ROKEBA-254841 format. One record per residue (C-alpha): residue in one letter; residue number from 1; x, y, z. Coordinates in nm, 2 decimals, padded with zeros to 4 digits. Example, Ala and Ser with C-alpha at 12.3 -4.5 7.8 and 13.67 -1.06 7.14 Angstrom:
// residues 2
A; 1; 01.23; -00.45; 00.78
S; 2; 01.37; -00.11; 00.71
END
This chain:
// residues 461
M; 1; 00.00; 00.00; 00.02
L; 2; 00.26; 00.23; 00.10
Q; 3; 00.45; 00.16; -00.23
S; 4; 00.12; 00.23; -00.42
I; 5; 00.12; 00.57; -00.27
K; 6; 00.46; 00.66; -00.34
N; 7; 00.38; 00.58; -00.71
Y; 8; 00.09; 00.75; -00.73
S; 9; 00.25; 01.07; -00.58
T; 10; 00.54; 01.03; -00.83
E; 11; 00.29; 01.01; -01.11
K; 12; 00.11; 01.32; -00.99
I; 13; 00.41; 01.51; -00.97
I; 14; 00.53; 01.42; -01.32
S; 15; 00.20; 01.50; -01.47
L; 16; 00.21; 01.85; -01.30
L; 17; 00.57; 01.92; -01.41
L; 18; 00.47; 01.81; -01.77
S; 19; 00.16; 02.03; -01.76
M; 20; 00.40; 02.32; -01.65
A; 21; 00.66; 02.25; -01.91
T; 22; 00.48; 02.50; -02.16
S; 23; 00.63; 02.82; -02.01
S; 24; 01.01; 02.90; -01.96
S; 25; 00.95; 03.21; -01.75
N; 26; 01.16; 03.24; -01.44
E; 27; 00.84; 03.23; -01.21
N; 28; 00.75; 02.89; -01.39
L; 29; 01.07; 02.74; -01.37
A; 30; 01.10; 02.84; -00.98
R; 31; 00.74; 02.67; -00.93
M; 32; 00.90; 02.34; -01.11
T; 33; 01.19; 02.33; -00.85
Y; 34; 00.95; 02.32; -00.57
L; 35; 00.77; 02.02; -00.70
M; 36; 01.08; 01.87; -00.74
E; 37; 01.21; 01.95; -00.40
L; 38; 00.89; 01.72; -00.29
M; 39; 01.04; 01.42; -00.43
A; 40; 01.41; 01.45; -00.30
K; 41; 01.47; 01.25; 00.00
K; 42; 01.85; 01.34; 00.03
D; 43; 01.93; 01.68; 00.21
Y; 44; 02.20; 01.73; -00.06
Y; 45; 01.97; 01.69; -00.33
R; 46; 01.73; 01.93; -00.16
E; 47; 02.01; 02.20; -00.13
R; 48; 02.11; 02.16; -00.49
I; 49; 01.75; 02.20; -00.61
R; 50; 01.72; 02.54; -00.37
W; 51; 02.06; 02.66; -00.51
I; 52; 01.90; 02.60; -00.89
R; 53; 01.60; 02.81; -00.76
Q; 54; 01.85; 03.10; -00.65
L; 55; 02.01; 03.09; -00.97
I; 56; 01.67; 03.14; -01.13
R; 57; 01.59; 03.42; -00.92
E; 58; 01.94; 03.59; -01.03
N; 59; 01.87; 03.51; -01.38
H; 60; 02.21; 03.33; -01.41
P; 61; 02.32; 03.25; -01.77
S; 62; 02.31; 02.85; -01.69
I; 63; 01.94; 02.87; -01.65
E; 64; 01.92; 02.91; -02.01
F; 65; 01.94; 02.53; -02.02
P; 66; 01.62; 02.43; -01.85
R; 67; 01.47; 02.71; -02.01
R; 68; 01.56; 02.57; -02.38
I; 69; 01.45; 02.25; -02.29
I; 70; 01.10; 02.39; -02.23
R; 71; 01.12; 02.66; -02.50
D; 72; 01.29; 02.48; -02.79
L; 73; 01.27; 02.09; -02.77
H; 74; 01.02; 01.89; -02.97
P; 75; 00.74; 01.79; -02.71
N; 76; 00.84; 01.41; -02.72
Q; 77; 01.21; 01.48; -02.62
R; 78; 01.10; 01.76; -02.37
D; 79; 00.88; 01.50; -02.19
K; 80; 01.13; 01.25; -02.20
W; 81; 01.37; 01.45; -02.03
I; 82; 01.16; 01.60; -01.77
S; 83; 01.04; 01.26; -01.66
N; 84; 01.32; 01.04; -01.73
L; 85; 01.64; 01.24; -01.64
A; 86; 01.49; 01.51; -01.39
V; 87; 01.23; 01.24; -01.22
N; 88; 01.34; 00.89; -01.28
H; 89; 01.72; 00.95; -01.25
L; 90; 01.81; 01.25; -01.05
L; 91; 01.51; 01.24; -00.81
S; 92; 01.31; 00.88; -00.76
G; 93; 01.64; 00.72; -00.89
T; 94; 01.85; 00.91; -00.62
N; 95; 01.61; 00.77; -00.35
K; 96; 01.63; 00.44; -00.50
R; 97; 02.01; 00.45; -00.51
K; 98; 02.02; 00.55; -00.16
A; 99; 01.80; 00.25; -00.04
W; 100; 02.00; 00.02; -00.24
A; 101; 02.30; 00.17; -00.04
D; 102; 02.14; 00.11; 00.28
R; 103; 02.07; -00.25; 00.17
K; 104; 02.41; -00.36; 00.00
G; 105; 02.67; -00.15; 00.19
Y; 106; 02.77; 00.08; -00.15
Y; 107; 02.62; 00.34; -00.31
P; 108; 02.57; 00.27; -00.71
P; 109; 02.72; 00.49; -00.97
S; 110; 02.54; 00.76; -01.15
T; 111; 02.58; 00.60; -01.48
V; 112; 02.75; 00.34; -01.67
V; 113; 02.92; 00.39; -02.00
I; 114; 02.83; 00.13; -02.28
S; 115; 03.01; 00.05; -02.59
P; 116; 02.79; -00.17; -02.78
T; 117; 03.02; -00.21; -03.10
M; 118; 03.34; -00.12; -03.22
R; 119; 03.25; -00.07; -03.57
C; 120; 03.36; 00.26; -03.72
N; 121; 03.43; 00.40; -04.06
L; 122; 03.71; 00.65; -03.92
S; 123; 04.06; 00.61; -03.82
C; 124; 04.12; 00.93; -03.62
Y; 125; 04.46; 00.96; -03.48
G; 126; 04.51; 00.93; -03.10
C; 127; 04.17; 00.75; -03.05
Y; 128; 04.14; 00.59; -02.72
A; 129; 03.95; 00.31; -02.85
G; 130; 04.15; 00.26; -03.18
D; 131; 04.31; -00.05; -03.07
Y; 132; 03.99; -00.25; -02.99
D; 133; 03.92; -00.52; -03.24
K; 134; 03.64; -00.37; -03.47
S; 135; 03.45; -00.68; -03.49
L; 136; 03.35; -00.65; -03.13
E; 137; 02.99; -00.61; -03.06
L; 138; 02.75; -00.67; -02.76
S; 139; 02.41; -00.85; -02.83
R; 140; 02.08; -00.68; -02.80
D; 141; 02.02; -00.91; -02.52
E; 142; 02.34; -00.83; -02.34
I; 143; 02.28; -00.45; -02.35
D; 144; 01.91; -00.52; -02.22
S; 145; 02.06; -00.71; -01.94
I; 146; 02.31; -00.43; -01.84
L; 147; 02.04; -00.15; -01.84
T; 148; 01.79; -00.38; -01.64
Q; 149; 02.06; -00.41; -01.37
M; 150; 02.14; -00.04; -01.39
K; 151; 01.75; 00.02; -01.31
E; 152; 01.75; -00.20; -01.04
M; 153; 02.01; 00.00; -00.87
G; 154; 01.83; 00.32; -00.96
V; 155; 02.05; 00.42; -01.25
Y; 156; 01.84; 00.57; -01.54
F; 157; 02.11; 00.75; -01.72
A; 158; 02.34; 00.58; -01.96
V; 159; 02.61; 00.69; -02.18
I; 160; 02.66; 00.51; -02.51
S; 161; 03.00; 00.52; -02.67
G; 162; 03.20; 00.32; -02.91
G; 163; 03.30; 00.26; -03.19
E; 164; 03.03; 00.43; -03.38
P; 165; 02.71; 00.36; -03.17
F; 166; 02.46; 00.44; -03.45
F; 167; 02.63; 00.14; -03.66
K; 168; 02.45; -00.10; -03.43
E; 169; 02.14; -00.18; -03.62
D; 170; 01.92; -00.24; -03.36
I; 171; 02.02; 00.04; -03.12
F; 172; 01.69; 00.24; -03.15
E; 173; 01.50; -00.07; -03.06
I; 174; 01.72; -00.08; -02.71
F; 175; 01.62; 00.29; -02.66
K; 176; 01.26; 00.22; -02.74
K; 177; 01.24; -00.07; -02.50
H; 178; 01.41; 00.13; -02.22
S; 179; 01.18; 00.42; -02.28
D; 180; 01.20; 00.51; -01.89
M; 181; 01.57; 00.59; -01.92
C; 182; 01.79; 00.87; -02.06
F; 183; 02.05; 00.79; -02.33
L; 184; 02.38; 01.02; -02.40
V; 185; 02.51; 00.90; -02.73
F; 186; 02.89; 00.98; -02.83
T; 187; 02.88; 01.00; -03.22
H; 188; 03.11; 01.11; -03.49
G; 189; 02.79; 01.25; -03.64
G; 190; 02.85; 01.13; -03.99
L; 191; 02.55; 00.90; -03.99
I; 192; 02.28; 01.13; -03.87
D; 193; 02.04; 01.22; -04.15
E; 194; 01.66; 01.30; -04.18
Q; 195; 01.57; 00.94; -04.14
M; 196; 01.76; 00.91; -03.83
V; 197; 01.62; 01.24; -03.68
Q; 198; 01.27; 01.12; -03.73
R; 199; 01.36; 00.81; -03.53
L; 200; 01.52; 01.05; -03.27
I; 201; 01.21; 01.23; -03.23
E; 202; 01.00; 00.91; -03.21
V; 203; 01.21; 00.77; -02.92
G; 204; 01.26; 01.11; -02.74
N; 205; 01.49; 00.98; -02.49
V; 206; 01.85; 01.04; -02.70
M; 207; 02.09; 01.33; -02.69
P; 208; 02.37; 01.30; -02.94
A; 209; 02.72; 01.42; -02.84
F; 210; 02.92; 01.53; -03.14
S; 211; 03.29; 01.47; -03.14
L; 212; 03.47; 01.78; -03.29
E; 213; 03.83; 01.90; -03.26
G; 214; 03.78; 02.26; -03.34
Y; 215; 03.70; 02.45; -03.68
E; 216; 03.68; 02.27; -04.00
E; 217; 04.07; 02.24; -04.05
E; 218; 04.13; 02.07; -03.69
T; 219; 03.83; 01.83; -03.74
D; 220; 03.90; 01.73; -04.08
E; 221; 04.28; 01.67; -04.03
R; 222; 04.20; 01.42; -03.74
R; 223; 03.88; 01.27; -03.88
G; 224; 03.90; 01.29; -04.25
P; 225; 03.82; 01.54; -04.53
G; 226; 03.45; 01.68; -04.53
H; 227; 03.36; 01.54; -04.18
F; 228; 03.34; 01.89; -04.02
Q; 229; 03.07; 01.99; -04.29
K; 230; 02.89; 01.64; -04.21
V; 231; 02.86; 01.73; -03.83
M; 232; 02.75; 02.09; -03.92
H; 233; 02.46; 01.95; -04.15
A; 234; 02.39; 01.71; -03.87
M; 235; 02.37; 02.00; -03.59
D; 236; 02.14; 02.17; -03.83
L; 237; 01.90; 01.90; -03.88
L; 238; 01.84; 01.85; -03.52
R; 239; 01.81; 02.23; -03.43
E; 240; 01.55; 02.25; -03.70
A; 241; 01.36; 01.93; -03.55
G; 242; 01.37; 02.06; -03.20
L; 243; 01.60; 01.82; -03.08
S; 244; 01.87; 01.86; -02.84
F; 245; 02.27; 01.77; -02.87
C; 246; 02.61; 01.83; -02.72
G; 247; 02.94; 01.89; -02.84
S; 248; 03.26; 01.67; -02.74
F; 249; 03.61; 01.77; -02.73
T; 250; 03.94; 01.60; -02.66
Q; 251; 04.17; 01.87; -02.55
T; 252; 04.53; 01.82; -02.72
S; 253; 04.85; 02.04; -02.74
R; 254; 04.70; 02.14; -03.08
N; 255; 04.36; 02.28; -03.01
T; 256; 04.35; 02.44; -02.69
G; 257; 04.36; 02.79; -02.82
I; 258; 04.06; 02.72; -03.03
I; 259; 03.86; 02.53; -02.78
T; 260; 03.93; 02.78; -02.51
S; 261; 03.82; 03.10; -02.71
D; 262; 03.49; 03.28; -02.66
Q; 263; 03.44; 03.28; -03.06
Y; 264; 03.45; 02.91; -03.07
L; 265; 03.18; 02.86; -02.77
D; 266; 02.97; 03.13; -02.93
M; 267; 02.96; 02.94; -03.26
L; 268; 02.83; 02.61; -03.11
I; 269; 02.56; 02.80; -02.93
D; 270; 02.47; 02.97; -03.25
K; 271; 02.44; 02.63; -03.41
G; 272; 02.22; 02.51; -03.10
C; 273; 02.44; 02.33; -02.89
F; 274; 02.32; 02.23; -02.54
A; 275; 02.61; 02.12; -02.35
L; 276; 02.98; 02.06; -02.39
W; 277; 03.19; 01.74; -02.28
L; 278; 03.56; 01.81; -02.22
F; 279; 03.83; 01.55; -02.21
S; 280; 04.19; 01.57; -02.21
Y; 281; 04.40; 01.35; -02.45
V; 282; 04.56; 01.05; -02.26
P; 283; 04.82; 00.82; -02.44
V; 284; 04.59; 00.51; -02.46
G; 285; 04.47; 00.35; -02.78
R; 286; 04.57; 00.42; -03.12
E; 287; 04.95; 00.52; -03.13
P; 288; 04.98; 00.65; -02.79
D; 289; 05.15; 01.00; -02.84
L; 290; 05.24; 01.21; -02.52
A; 291; 05.31; 01.51; -02.76
L; 292; 04.94; 01.54; -02.80
M; 293; 04.89; 01.58; -02.41
P; 294; 04.81; 01.91; -02.33
T; 295; 05.09; 02.09; -02.11
P; 296; 05.03; 02.13; -01.76
E; 297; 04.97; 02.51; -01.85
Q; 298; 04.71; 02.44; -02.12
R; 299; 04.52; 02.19; -01.87
D; 300; 04.49; 02.47; -01.63
L; 301; 04.41; 02.71; -01.92
M; 302; 04.11; 02.48; -01.98
R; 303; 03.99; 02.47; -01.62
R; 304; 03.99; 02.86; -01.57
R; 305; 03.83; 02.91; -01.93
T; 306; 03.55; 02.66; -01.82
A; 307; 03.49; 02.86; -01.51
D; 308; 03.46; 03.17; -01.72
F; 309; 03.22; 03.00; -01.98
R; 310; 03.01; 02.88; -01.70
A; 311; 02.96; 03.23; -01.57
T; 312; 02.86; 03.36; -01.90
K; 313; 02.75; 03.12; -02.16
P; 314; 02.40; 02.95; -02.19
M; 315; 02.52; 02.62; -02.18
V; 316; 02.62; 02.32; -01.94
L; 317; 03.00; 02.24; -01.94
V; 318; 03.12; 01.91; -01.77
D; 319; 03.51; 01.88; -01.79
F; 320; 03.60; 01.51; -01.72
W; 321; 03.92; 01.59; -01.55
N; 322; 03.93; 01.97; -01.41
D; 323; 03.59; 01.90; -01.25
G; 324; 03.75; 01.70; -00.96
P; 325; 03.67; 01.98; -00.71
I; 326; 03.32; 01.98; -00.79
I; 327; 03.26; 01.60; -00.77
S; 328; 03.51; 01.53; -00.53
G; 329; 03.79; 01.35; -00.75
C; 330; 03.80; 01.07; -00.98
I; 331; 03.47; 00.90; -01.06
A; 332; 03.62; 00.57; -01.20
G; 333; 03.58; 00.20; -01.06
G; 334; 03.22; 00.24; -00.98
R; 335; 03.24; 00.56; -00.78
K; 336; 03.04; 00.75; -01.02
Y; 337; 03.05; 00.54; -01.35
F; 338; 03.25; 00.26; -01.51
H; 339; 03.26; 00.14; -01.87
I; 340; 03.16; -00.20; -02.03
N; 341; 03.35; -00.23; -02.35
A; 342; 03.21; -00.40; -02.67
N; 343; 03.36; -00.74; -02.55
G; 344; 03.16; -00.72; -02.23
D; 345; 03.47; -00.64; -01.99
I; 346; 03.38; -00.41; -01.70
E; 347; 03.67; -00.16; -01.71
P; 348; 03.71; 00.12; -01.45
C; 349; 03.69; 00.42; -01.69
V; 350; 03.68; 00.44; -02.05
F; 351; 04.05; 00.55; -02.08
C; 352; 04.15; 00.26; -01.85
H; 353; 04.16; -00.04; -02.05
F; 354; 04.17; -00.33; -01.80
A; 355; 03.93; -00.55; -01.60
V; 356; 03.90; -00.83; -01.40
D; 357; 03.52; -00.91; -01.47
N; 358; 03.30; -00.92; -01.76
I; 359; 02.94; -00.91; -01.81
R; 360; 02.91; -01.25; -01.95
R; 361; 03.03; -01.41; -01.63
T; 362; 02.95; -01.17; -01.34
T; 363; 02.67; -00.93; -01.26
L; 364; 02.72; -00.57; -01.23
K; 365; 02.66; -00.58; -00.83
E; 366; 02.95; -00.84; -00.82
A; 367; 03.18; -00.61; -01.02
L; 368; 03.11; -00.30; -00.81
R; 369; 03.22; -00.52; -00.50
S; 370; 03.52; -00.67; -00.65
P; 371; 03.85; -00.61; -00.49
F; 372; 03.99; -00.44; -00.81
F; 373; 03.70; -00.17; -00.81
M; 374; 03.70; -00.15; -00.42
K; 375; 04.07; -00.09; -00.44
I; 376; 04.03; 00.18; -00.67
R; 377; 03.75; 00.35; -00.48
E; 378; 03.99; 00.32; -00.15
R; 379; 04.30; 00.48; -00.32
Q; 380; 04.10; 00.78; -00.48
G; 381; 04.01; 00.88; -00.11
E; 382; 04.38; 00.95; -00.06
H; 383; 04.43; 01.24; -00.30
E; 384; 04.45; 01.56; -00.13
N; 385; 04.42; 01.80; -00.44
L; 386; 04.13; 01.74; -00.63
L; 387; 04.28; 01.90; -00.92
R; 388; 04.51; 01.59; -00.96
P; 389; 04.23; 01.32; -00.96
C; 390; 04.35; 01.06; -01.21
M; 391; 04.54; 00.73; -01.16
L; 392; 04.66; 00.75; -01.53
I; 393; 04.81; 01.07; -01.54
D; 394; 04.81; 01.25; -01.23
H; 395; 04.90; 00.93; -00.98
P; 396; 05.04; 00.69; -01.25
E; 397; 05.22; 00.51; -00.96
V; 398; 04.87; 00.45; -00.81
G; 399; 04.76; 00.28; -01.12
R; 400; 05.05; 00.06; -01.17
E; 401; 05.01; -00.07; -00.81
I; 402; 04.65; -00.16; -00.86
F; 403; 04.68; -00.32; -01.19
H; 404; 04.96; -00.53; -01.08
T; 405; 04.83; -00.67; -00.78
E; 406; 04.45; -00.70; -00.82
G; 407; 04.48; -00.98; -01.11
A; 408; 04.36; -00.73; -01.43
Y; 409; 04.40; -00.82; -01.74
P; 410; 04.45; -00.59; -02.04
T; 411; 04.14; -00.57; -02.26
H; 412; 04.34; -00.51; -02.60
R; 413; 04.70; -00.56; -02.72
G; 414; 04.91; -00.28; -02.60
A; 415; 04.67; -00.16; -02.32
D; 416; 04.97; -00.18; -02.07
E; 417; 05.18; 00.05; -02.24
I; 418; 05.08; 00.34; -02.03
F; 419; 05.21; 00.13; -01.74
T; 420; 05.51; 00.00; -01.90
G; 421; 05.68; 00.15; -02.20
L; 422; 05.54; 00.51; -02.11
S; 423; 05.57; 00.49; -01.73
G; 424; 05.87; 00.71; -01.69
K; 425; 05.74; 00.99; -01.91
M; 426; 05.38; 00.97; -01.73
D; 427; 05.58; 01.01; -01.40
D; 428; 05.72; 01.32; -01.55
Y; 429; 05.39; 01.47; -01.67
A; 430; 05.23; 01.41; -01.34
V; 431; 05.52; 01.59; -01.14
S; 432; 05.50; 01.88; -01.40
Y; 433; 05.12; 01.91; -01.38
A; 434; 05.17; 01.90; -01.01
E; 435; 05.34; 02.20; -00.97
V; 436; 05.10; 02.38; -01.14
A; 437; 04.80; 02.23; -01.00
D; 438; 04.91; 02.24; -00.63
K; 439; 04.93; 02.61; -00.65
A; 440; 04.62; 02.65; -00.79
W; 441; 04.45; 02.46; -00.53
E; 442; 04.59; 02.62; -00.24
K; 443; 04.51; 02.96; -00.39
E; 444; 04.16; 02.90; -00.52
F; 445; 04.02; 02.61; -00.30
C; 446; 04.17; 02.56; 00.02
G; 447; 04.01; 02.74; 00.31
K; 448; 03.76; 02.89; 00.07
P; 449; 03.38; 02.86; 00.12
G; 450; 03.24; 02.55; -00.04
R; 451; 03.58; 02.38; -00.04
P; 452; 03.52; 01.99; -00.05
V; 453; 03.47; 01.83; 00.27
K; 454; 03.72; 01.56; 00.38
Q; 455; 03.99; 01.73; 00.20
R; 456; 04.31; 01.87; 00.33
C; 457; 04.52; 02.16; 00.24
G; 458; 04.88; 02.19; 00.36
N; 459; 04.89; 02.12; 00.72
E; 460; 04.52; 02.15; 00.76
T; 461; 04.35; 01.83; 00.90
END
């Protein structure tokens, strides 16, 4: 009976939210936050909802993101993102994940990255996934099982990577079957045409994220002649259809000046881009090249420019490495996410190509409690400077220790190069970046209001 009442209350709140999703005024957005606050059980989420409400009152540029969802999106996608992401994943899902933690003794991750296929028609230099066998592919039943297990833990948001995900012929059947989830799909964009746009409208629960390197010259240099224009055309098709999409960038030593410029961000906003995902080149995958890594100074510039953009641009930005202070460090190993590759190997991170478990012989909950993942999460808590969270490029000695002591196997040929042949150079990079990051941490984060709890600065305990 109690569960029936809870389900009824949730359905009523969703119904009210969707009925209100016709006006993007600040007053209406604020009303919607009050409804969302009724569903949140964790104090943290209540505080974040109140913080968002304050941003609405201040008319902060970031509020343009939810305003655009209500104002610009096709109703099918708008309603799916409100019901699936805002309610199922962020509100009801959080309550379900907390209940799971109370029963099982560990908190589930916020998402899982799944690579359903390694098929791809590009050969980009430096591709982190370039050394996986391109014939690898998960079956529809295997992906269905992964998503079902995720939802049992309260996880209703999945990231789809690859390979090129849209090469998997039955991918839309998976999106349709799991219509209560939201999917962020990292794609090179070359397969999106009018027919696919119609399929995206029909399912409503998919947001593409287009991989770019910069403008036409930089993108085509890495991805092939004419590719930039294909992506621009795909963006135009989605914008005209009222569908949301993101940009995805790998910062390298070559493109930092472009992706940190206001002009470039403004171009993407004009194209209709809703959000940006920012990554840093890591020497894994196809022909690892340390010269492609952004210098310590370039990495710090990206961090500072991201903060500037968040304060001035009407879009959401997620910086995979530099957001450590926001999310309390590294998120790999099941702390916030993990990766299942197209062979079924359960990897700590999309850039960390080692595993001890595979979905074909273990469950997700067993993998999350494996000594391998538990050791990773244990070591994550040791890092004081959250601007240096990564066990691959910031603390490579930790990565080497874990992967040499926990029975992990490389998930493709050459995956161990970062811990063997490149180990000395990775140590040098970590030391160089520490000189920059430690100064920034002491100056900008230590002793400041809102500094992450349980983190030490200097001699502070």
